[in-house]
C-alpha positions, 0 to 999 in steps of 0.5 A: 444940811439938817433936817430939823423938823422937816419931813424925810429927805426927798431926792429929786434926780434928773433922768438922762445922764443920772439914772438913764442912759442918754446914748439912745437919745444922742444916737437919734440926734446924730441920725436926724441931722444926717438923715435930713442932710441926705448924709445917712447913706454915706455911713460907711463902717456902721452906724454903731461905729459912727456913735461910738466915734461921736459919743465916746471919743469926740464928745459930740453932745458937749456941743449943745449940752455945755451951753445948757441945751439939755435935750436931744432935740436941741443937739439935733437942731444945732447939728442940722444948722451946722449942716446948712452949709453946702461945703460942710455936707459935701466934706462930711459926705466924703469923710463918711464914705471913706470911713473916716469917722472920727474926723467926720465927727470932729468937723461937725462938731467943730462947725456946731461949736462955731454957731454959738454966739453967746446970749443976751443976759436976760435971755432964758432960752440957752438954744438962742445962742446958736441962733435957733428958735425953739418955737419956729416951724424948723425946730417943730420939724426936727422934734417930730424927726427925733421922735419918729425916728426914736420910737421906729417910725423912720428907719436908718438901718440903726436898730439901737437900744431905745432905753437903757439904765446908765452903765453898770446897770447893777450899780444904778438900781443898787444906788436906787435901792440904797436911797430907798432903804435909807427913807428918802422919797424919789422923784424925777425932774426931766425934760422929756414928755410924760410918756417918754419918762413913764415907759422906761421906767415900765420897761426897766422896772423902776415903778418900785421906786417911782410912782406916777405922782413922783414924775415933772416932766415936759408935759408939766412944763408945756402945760404951765407955759400955756396957762401963764403965757410965759415961755421957756419954763423948762430947765435951766428955768426954776419951774421944773424943780420947784414943781418937783419939790412943791407940786404943779399948782403951787410952781405956777402961783410962783410963775404968776408972781405969788409966793406960797407956803414953801414945802418944809421937807429937805430936798436934794437935786441930783443933776448931770448938767448945766441947766440942772444947776442953774435951775436950782440956783434959780430956785434957791433965789426964791428963797427956798433951800434946795441942795445940789449934787452933780453927777460929773460926765463926759459933757462936764468940763473943768472949769463948770465942775470947779464952778459947781463945786464952789456953790454953796448950795453944792453938796458934792460932785461925784462921778457916779449916781452910786455914790450918792446914798453914802453922801446923804446917809448922814443927812437923810431921816 
């Protein structure tokens, strides 16, 4: 990778799992699924302990993320669909009431995994693999429930922290500062609605790294979908990273079939999920140079990591964001 006569290196960061902790969103997904199934009163041992069992010890989030379903809304939808089974609800209620939290979560995880039947190659939405229509009324209800619970408009007795940096926080901040000191321009590419990314940036004191014009969010994706008539422009589609690289209008022109003048800067995308990787590959198929760094997480299995590492666009697979500045120090202008 060489900057040549380009501008300074632009580093595009996925937010959740890269510099923001995803745990609050996973907590929300689990709580919403249990509340919708009428199981919240059976939780014995505390919500925090249940969350640890789900997202530290058993990797419940992998049910959706390993298939490219990247949001907590998607995870909630998958768990909600699994809990349509009356027998599963009864079994889970007993396990939760007995305080057998790991057993309960493993049973729910297995039921969610069993729903996945794959999807047609031409189907852009990975949630379809679970038989779930993202544009349906039920999914809209789940999104509403997730938002209400996350923002405190619906109670479960679980007072979890809503926004936090990836742990350890001091290293995450040091990594962002190091990238800034290298002269890199930092941008964000997230599926979150714009208010949900602007709020943690403000609360966590990250405005010095990310200004309002540096953010590509789900809000921009939804606007492009309305104007273009295209469906599912969110990751793993290439629209979001291209929007972060070249601007919303240029990305919309590409959706509508035009091939505008591409930006000349050197771009690196840092993600942690299969959907990020696939979106980068989509940008490269358009003929635009975009390099990729993958932050390995608990949702990355060995086969996926090997495939990502072997891709020509991949600079490296790393364990944490704080490894990225050293990786880019030889290419940043």
